[in-house]
VOKOL-618358 format. One record per residue: residue in one letter; x, y, z of N, C-alpha, C in turn. Coordinates in steps of 0.05 Angstrom, whole numbers, padded with zeros to 5 digits, always signed. Layout:
# residues N
AXYZXYZXYZ ...
# end
This chain:
# residues 269
X+01667+01363+01602+01631+01371+01601+01630+01390+01582 X+01611+01387+01559+01607+01407+01546+01589+01431+01551 X+01592+01457+01540+01580+01475+01547+01545+01469+01554 X+01536+01470+01574+01508+01474+01581+01494+01492+01553 X+01473+01489+01545+01453+01507+01528+01443+01520+01543 X+01424+01506+01554+01408+01520+01574+01415+01519+01602 X+01409+01547+01622+01419+01550+01638+01399+01562+01670 X+01392+01554+01683+01366+01569+01706+01384+01586+01725 X+01385+01607+01722+01386+01622+01739+01373+01635+01760 X+01369+01627+01786+01361+01634+01802+01365+01659+01817 X+01351+01680+01826+01361+01706+01841+01364+01723+01812 X+01358+01727+01800+01362+01738+01773+01356+01768+01775 X+01351+01771+01793+01338+01805+01801+01358+01819+01819 X+01375+01799+01835+01389+01803+01854+01419+01828+01850 X+01430+01826+01861+01465+01839+01857+01480+01824+01834 X+01491+01795+01841+01505+01789+01824+01479+01780+01806 X+01458+01760+01807+01451+01757+01789+01448+01770+01757 X+01444+01805+01776+01437+01828+01748+01461+01823+01734 X+01485+01816+01746+01515+01823+01733+01516+01805+01708 X+01504+01773+01731+01506+01750+01719+01494+01751+01687 X+01469+01757+01687+01446+01759+01674+01465+01771+01645 X+01480+01793+01645+01498+01807+01621+01517+01793+01609 X+01531+01776+01630+01561+01771+01633+01565+01741+01629 X+01544+01722+01625+01543+01700+01631+01537+01681+01596 X+01523+01699+01585+01505+01690+01555+01526+01692+01537 X+01550+01710+01539+01575+01716+01517+01595+01678+01518 X+01589+01670+01538+01603+01648+01537+01588+01623+01529 X+01557+01638+01512+01543+01614+01497+01524+01594+01509 X+01509+01608+01535+01490+01605+01555+01456+01621+01549 X+01445+01599+01539+01415+01615+01543+01401+01608+01580 X+01401+01634+01582+01398+01632+01608+01364+01635+01614 X+01349+01615+01636+01325+01625+01637+01330+01629+01666 X+01310+01655+01674+01318+01673+01696+01286+01665+01717 X+01301+01662+01739+01276+01667+01761+01278+01682+01784 X+01262+01696+01793+01268+01710+01821+01235+01713+01834 X+01240+01716+01859+01212+01721+01878+01204+01746+01868 X+01215+01773+01841+01211+01798+01841+01215+01799+01813 X+01205+01807+01804+01203+01807+01773+01232+01818+01770 X+01241+01819+01749+01268+01825+01735+01262+01837+01718 X+01281+01861+01724+01274+01886+01698+01281+01889+01673 X+01268+01892+01653+01273+01889+01630+01275+01861+01619 X+01259+01843+01636+01256+01807+01627+01231+01807+01629 X+01212+01807+01612+01187+01809+01619+01182+01771+01614 X+01200+01755+01611+01195+01725+01605+01204+01709+01636 X+01221+01724+01648+01225+01716+01670+01210+01704+01685 X+01206+01681+01696+01191+01672+01720+01185+01682+01745 X+01171+01696+01756+01171+01704+01781+01150+01681+01809 X+01178+01675+01815+01156+01647+01836+01175+01643+01864 X+01169+01647+01881+01192+01639+01911+01192+01610+01904 X+01212+01609+01917+01227+01581+01925+01207+01557+01939 X+01192+01570+01951+01175+01557+01975+01152+01538+01952 X+01152+01549+01930+01131+01548+01902+01145+01522+01889 X+01133+01491+01901+01145+01476+01900+01143+01468+01861 X+01113+01474+01853+01109+01461+01827+01116+01488+01816 X+01120+01500+01817+01135+01528+01799+01160+01522+01792 X+01176+01514+01817+01209+01510+01822+01213+01476+01792 X+01191+01456+01801+01197+01439+01783+01189+01441+01750 X+01171+01464+01748+01172+01477+01715+01190+01496+01711 X+01195+01504+01733+01217+01520+01720+01245+01509+01711 X+01248+01483+01728+01277+01469+01723+01275+01448+01698 X+01246+01444+01692+01247+01426+01673+01255+01437+01646 X+01274+01417+01633+01294+01422+01606+01322+01434+01604 X+01329+01444+01631+01347+01467+01634+01370+01431+01635 X+01394+01446+01630+01418+01425+01624+01434+01436+01649 X+01433+01454+01665+01440+01461+01691+01430+01483+01701 X+01439+01489+01732+01424+01510+01745+01449+01522+01764 X+01446+01556+01757+01457+01575+01778+01434+01582+01797 X+01454+01574+01824+01431+01579+01841+01444+01601+01868 X+01426+01633+01858+01439+01656+01877+01419+01660+01897 X+01393+01655+01891+01366+01661+01902+01365+01658+01926 X+01359+01674+01945+01359+01673+01971+01365+01706+01991 X+01369+01692+02015+01371+01726+02029+01407+01720+02030 X+01406+01751+02025+01439+01752+02020+01453+01763+02057 X+01442+01774+02074+01448+01776+02089+01439+01768+02118 X+01444+01774+02151+01428+01765+02161+01403+01778+02161 X+01381+01753+02176+01357+01758+02190+01345+01740+02213 X+01325+01741+02224+01310+01724+02240+01308+01696+02223 X+01323+01680+02238+01322+01647+02233+01296+01634+02214 X+01273+01647+02226+01262+01639+02209+01261+01639+02177 X+01265+01670+02174+01259+01673+02143+01285+01665+02131 X+01313+01661+02148+01334+01645+02133+01321+01621+02136 X+01304+01601+02144+01294+01578+02148+01281+01575+02117 X+01269+01592+02113+01241+01584+02094+01258+01596+02064 X+01275+01614+02066+01292+01611+02038+01312+01603+02038 X+01328+01604+02058+01360+01592+02045+01360+01559+02052 X+01348+01553+02076+01353+01528+02070+01330+01504+02063 X+01297+01517+02075+01279+01498+02055+01283+01504+02022 X+01278+01533+02020+01283+01530+01992+01307+01520+01972 X+01318+01526+01987+01349+01498+01974+01350+01466+01970 X+01336+01459+01997+01324+01434+01993+01305+01436+01971 X+01282+01455+01956+01263+01444+01933+01275+01449+01918 X+01301+01472+01913+01309+01470+01888+01317+01443+01881 X+01342+01432+01900+01345+01407+01894+01334+01382+01888 X+01312+01385+01904+01292+01357+01895+01276+01372+01863 X+01273+01392+01851+01265+01400+01831+01284+01390+01810 X+01312+01390+01821+01338+01378+01805+01335+01361+01801 X+01329+01339+01819+01338+01305+01816+01306+01294+01809 X+01288+01313+01816+01264+01299+01797+01260+01304+01767 X+01274+01320+01761+01272+01326+01732+01300+01325+01716 X+01315+01313+01732+01350+01293+01723+01367+01313+01712 X+01360+01346+01718+01386+01364+01715+01414+01346+01734 X+01434+01341+01717+01460+01336+01732+01481+01360+01747 X+01481+01385+01740+01502+01398+01759+01477+01430+01766 X+01491+01438+01789+01483+01459+01804+01506+01472+01808 X+01504+01500+01805+01525+01518+01814+01508+01534+01843 X+01526+01523+01865+01504+01536+01890+01518+01560+01903 X+01505+01577+01900+01519+01610+01908+01529+01611+01938 X+01544+01589+01961+01552+01588+01976+01574+01624+01994 X+01575+01621+02014+01595+01651+02022+01619+01642+02029 X+01633+01669+02044+01650+01669+02057+01640+01660+02091 X+01618+01673+02090+01609+01675+02117+01609+01640+02138 X+01595+01618+02114+01599+01593+02126+01634+01590+02134 X+01651+01600+02135+01675+01595+02152+01683+01630+02166 X+01658+01647+02174+01673+01676+02174+01683+01677+02208 X+01671+01657+02226+01690+01658+02251+01722+01649+02251 X+01731+01635+02220+01759+01630+02220+01772+01649+02214 X+01799+01641+02232+01818+01670+02238+01832+01676+02206 X+01835+01700+02200+01848+01706+02176+01872+01700+02174 X+01888+01692+02151+01912+01690+02162+01934+01715+02157 X+01954+01711+02176+01975+01741+02172+01989+01750+02148 X+02014+01762+02150+02028+01759+02128+02056+01737+02135 X+02059+01715+02115+02072+01701+02115+02061+01670+02125 X+02037+01675+02125+02019+01647+02141+02000+01633+02113 X+02004+01607+02113+01979+01598+02091+01958+01609+02087 X+01957+01605+02061+01925+01616+02057+01907+01606+02069 X+01878+01606+02071+01859+01583+02087+01849+01564+02066 X+01849+01542+02069+01842+01521+02044+01809+01511+02046 X+01788+01502+02028+01770+01494+02025+01757+01482+02047 X+01783+01473+02054+01782+01437+02077+01772+01452+02103 X+01784+01482+02110+01778+01482+02132+01743+01478+02141 X+01743+01473+02172+01717+01475+02186+01703+01492+02170 X+01675+01485+02182+01654+01509+02168+01657+01533+02203 X+01658+01547+02202+01650+01562+02225+01637+01584+02221 X+01608+01588+02214+01584+01602+02205+01601+01626+02229 X+01583+01653+02222+01585+01676+02231+01557+01689+02239 X+01545+01675+02221+01511+01683+02223+01485+01661+02221 X+01461+01660+02227+01441+01645+02208+01448+01652+02181 X+01448+01674+02170+01456+01665+02142+01481+01642+02127 X+01508+01652+02151+01518+01627+02139+01516+01610+02146 X+01501+01603+02169+01497+01572+02177+01478+01559+02152 X+01459+01583+02142+01447+01577+02121+01463+01563+02103 X+01487+01577+02098+01511+01569+02068+01521+01541+02079 X+01527+01534+02094+01537+01512+02110+01519+01487+02100 X+01489+01493+02117+01468+01469+02103+01468+01466+02073 X+01475+01490+02056+01476+01486+02018+01501+01467+02020 X+01516+01472+02025+01541+01462+02019+01541+01428+02024 X+01531+01417+02053+01526+01397+02060+01503+01374+02040 X+01482+01391+02043+01461+01378+02027+01475+01379+01993 X+01482+01396+01981+01486+01388+01960+01523+01365+01959 X+01541+01362+01982+01543+01341+01982+01526+01307+01983 X+01502+01312+02001+01489+01293+02006+01466+01285+01969 X+01462+01306+01962+01451+01305+01932+01469+01292+01901 X+01487+01286+01920+01513+01270+01896+01512+01249+01914 X+01520+01243+01941+01527+01217+01944+01499+01194+01931 X+01472+01210+01938+01451+01191+01948+01437+01193+01918 X+01438+01215+01903+01426+01214+01873+01451+01220+01855 X+01472+01229+01851+01482+01234+01838+01484+01265+01823 X+01476+01284+01834+01469+01312+01830+01503+01317+01825 X+01503+01331+01813+01540+01349+01822+01535+01378+01823 X+01551+01389+01835+01546+01408+01849+01576+01424+01859 X+01574+01449+01850+01609+01463+01859+01594+01483+01874 X+01605+01487+01900+01589+01504+01918+01613+01526+01923 X+01609+01561+01912+01616+01575+01910+01616+01592+01934 X+01641+01594+01943+01644+01612+01969+01646+01641+01959 X+01626+01654+01953+01623+01685+01944+01641+01701+01964 X+01664+01709+01958+01671+01737+01983+01644+01764+01970 X+01663+01779+01956+01649+01803+01952+01645+01806+01920 X+01618+01805+01906+01626+01816+01881+01606+01839+01874 X+01622+01861+01875+01617+01885+01872+01633+01890+01833 X+01627+01917+01820+01644+01934+01804+01665+01934+01814 X+01670+01948+01844+01697+01953+01857+01698+01945+01881 X+01719+01944+01896+01716+01932+01929+01707+01959+01935 X+01693+01959+01955+01676+01986+01970+01689+01985+02000 X+01710+01975+02002+01717+01970+02044+01753+01953+02034 X+01754+01963+02059+01799+01950+02067+01789+01925+02065 X+01777+01909+02081+01766+01882+02081+01758+01869+02059 X+01740+01881+02037+01733+01880+02013+01764+01867+01989 X+01784+01880+01999+01803+01879+01990+01815+01853+01980 X+01809+01845+02004+01821+01807+02007+01806+01792+01998 X+01782+01795+01986+01764+01775+01989+01739+01783+01953 X+01754+01804+01947+01734+01810+01924+01735+01795+01901 X+01712+01787+01888+01703+01780+01857+01691+01794+01847 X+01711+01809+01825+01704+01831+01794+01682+01807+01785 X+01658+01824+01779+01644+01806+01764+01652+01797+01739 X+01668+01809+01725+01685+01788+01705+01697+01765+01709 X+01709+01761+01728+01723+01737+01743+01697+01710+01750 X+01676+01732+01763+01657+01717+01778+01643+01698+01746 X+01640+01712+01730+01629+01703+01704+01648+01672+01698 X+01676+01685+01694+01687+01664+01688+01694+01636+01704 X+01690+01650+01733+01691+01630+01757+01666+01604+01757 X+01634+01614+01744+01621+01600+01746+01622+01589+01720 X+01626+01596+01695+01633+01582+01671+01649+01558+01676 X+01671+01563+01691+01685+01547+01688+01672+01521+01711 X+01657+01525+01731+01642+01505+01747+01626+01487+01734 X+01618+01504+01710+01586+01496+01700+01600+01478+01665 X+01632+01481+01666+01635+01458+01642+01663+01437+01653 X+01677+01447+01676+01694+01431+01685+01677+01401+01688 X+01695+01379+01686+01682+01356+01686+01685+01340+01707 X+01668+01323+01714+01664+01297+01744+01672+01321+01764 X+01654+01338+01772+01661+01351+01798+01655+01339+01821 X+01630+01319+01810+01626+01310+01845+01609+01334+01853 X+01617+01341+01887+01616+01353+01897+01641+01370+01909 X+01648+01391+01895+01665+01420+01897+01669+01436+01904 X+01676+01439+01937+01676+01469+01946+01699+01483+01936 X+01692+01509+01932+01710+01532+01920+01714+01562+01932 X+01734+01574+01937+01729+01600+01941+01722+01609+01916 X+01707+01640+01919+01701+01654+01895+01711+01684+01905 X+01732+01684+01894+01752+01718+01900+01767+01715+01865 X+01778+01749+01863+01792+01744+01841+01826+01749+01848 X+01835+01754+01827+01873+01750+01837+01883+01767+01853 X+01871+01769+01878+01873+01794+01894+01906+01783+01905 X+01915+01815+01906+01943+01807+01919+01950+01812+01953 X+01921+01820+01962+01909+01812+01996+01902+01777+02000 X+01891+01761+01983+01878+01745+01982+01887+01731+02009 X+01859+01719+02018+01863+01705+02045+01861+01681+02051 X+01849+01671+02010+01844+01638+02011+01859+01634+01990 X+01860+01604+01989+01872+01587+01974+01855+01586+01953 X+01855+01583+01931+01841+01586+01907+01850+01553+01889 X+01871+01540+01893+01871+01516+01880+01853+01506+01877 X+01825+01500+01888+01799+01480+01877+01791+01488+01859 X+01785+01521+01854+01775+01535+01833+01795+01541+01808 X+01819+01540+01814+01839+01543+01788+01835+01510+01772 X+01832+01490+01793+01829+01461+01784+01805+01448+01763 X+01785+01478+01766+01764+01473+01742+01768+01479+01722 X+01787+01500+01726+01800+01507+01701+01797+01551+01706 X+01787+01558+01728+01788+01587+01732+01812+01597+01738 X+01814+01618+01714+01840+01638+01714+01824+01656+01720 X+01830+01668+01738+01822+01696+01757+01846+01717+01739 X+01830+01743+01730+01847+01760+01719+01843+01789+01727 X+01832+01789+01756+01825+01814+01761+01851+01820+01790 X+01848+01834+01801+01857+01839+01825+01850+01868+01843 X+01846+01864+01868+01831+01892+01880+01854+01909+01885 X+01877+01902+01885+01898+01916+01894+01906+01952+01875 X+01897+01950+01855+01883+01984+01845+01873+01997+01860 X+01860+01990+01874+01836+02005+01894+01845+02010+01925 X+01866+02000+01920+01877+01996+01951+01887+02014+01966 X+01902+02040+01949+01911+02058+01963+01891+02076+01974 X+01871+02090+01950+01853+02094+01958+01837+02093+01982 X+01831+02065+01983+01811+02055+01995+01823+02062+02029 X+01839+02046+02025+01864+02054+02058+01868+02083+02070 X+01867+02100+02040+01878+02127+02059+01850+02135+02062 X+01822+02133+02055+01795+02144+02056+01787+02131+02086 X+01786+02098+02082+01782+02091+02109+01805+02076+02131 X+01827+02079+02130+01843+02069+02141+01845+02039+02147 X+01865+02028+02160+01855+02004+02166+01845+01990+02190 X+01840+01969+02193+01817+01957+02210+01837+01958+02239 X+01832+01973+02257+01840+01967+02282+01850+01947+02288 X+01871+01938+02306+01884+01910+02324+01863+01895+02331 X+01862+01877+02333+01837+01864+02348+01812+01866+02341 X+01803+01884+02325+01773+01887+02323+01763+01865+02298 X+01743+01863+02297+01730+01834+02283+01740+01839+02253 X+01745+01855+02234+01747+01860+02204+01784+01850+02208 X+01796+01859+02236+01820+01851+02234+01833+01823+02242 X+01803+01804+02258+01815+01779+02266+01801+01755+02246 X+01777+01759+02233+01768+01736+02228+01760+01748+02194 X+01756+01723+02179+01742+01717+02151+01717+01735+02150 X+01695+01735+02161+01668+01744+02157+01673+01772+02180 X+01699+01787+02185+01698+01817+02198+01676+01817+02208 X+01664+01846+02196+01639+01851+02218+01621+01834+02227 X+01614+01825+02204+01594+01805+02203+01587+01790+02236 X+01610+01781+02244+01619+01768+02267+01602+01779+02302 X+01606+01811+02295+01590+01824+02310+01566+01844+02308 X+01577+01857+02282+01547+01861+02275+01535+01862+02241 X+01528+01847+02239+01522+01842+02210+01500+01850+02199 X+01502+01858+02181+01477+01882+02166+01451+01865+02167 X+01433+01873+02166+01406+01851+02161+01392+01860+02142 X+01378+01835+02127+01360+01841+02105+01338+01852+02114 X+01327+01866+02094+01333+01874+02075+01350+01904+02072 X+01374+01908+02068+01391+01924+02069+01386+01949+02066 
# end
C-alpha cells in the first residue's frame, strides 16, 4: 500500500495525539486534526464530539485513512464509556463506510486483555490471539472496538489495524511500564506501518517497544513492517531503585492490566 496522503487524526489534543502531531508528518502525512477540545496551536483543527455524526462525516470526507485515538482513556462510569468509546467509535466507522475510507488504525489497549496473567521468565510471550479479558469498562470498550473493526471488514471491506497500546510516554514512569512501554518514536513507526502495510483485513497487534522485559509477542506488528528501536531497560535500574518491584501476588505482579484490575485510575485524571 502506498503512503496515504491525508490522514484524519482523532483525539489530536490528547497525550498520544499531541505526540503524533509532531512525529507522523515526517513520514509524509498531511494530518487533519479532530478533538472534542481545541487543539493548542492548531486553529484549523476540527472541534467536534464523536456524537456529532454530521461533523464526523464531514471530517472524514476526502481523507485516505484514519488514526482513531479519540475517547476516554481511563476508567469511567459505563454510560460515559458507552457514549464516547462505544457509540463514538461506531459513529466513526459509519462515517468511514459512508465516505469510502478504506483504512482505520484503531487505538485499542492492553486493558482489553488486562486480566490475562503476565508471563514469568521462561514462559511464552502473550500472543495477540489470547481471549479478551478486559479489566475495566474502558478495557471492555476496546474489546468492542476490536470486534467492531472485524465486523466492518467482514461486512463492508473497511480494513483496520487494532493496536493494543501499552503505555506511550516519553519515558516509562513505573516498573510495570518497563514491560509495555511504547516510546513516542516507536509509536510513530508502528502507526506508519499500520497505515501502509498491504492487505491487513483486520489485524490486531500489540503496541510496545523492543523492551527487554516485554510480556507481549510483537510478531503480528513486525509482520506489518514495524521494527521497534527503543528499549525501556535504559530506565529500569532507576525505576526499580526508586519504586521497588511489585509485591508478589499483587495485581501489578499477576496481571497484564496491573492495578487497573483492582483500582483503576478514573477519567478525568
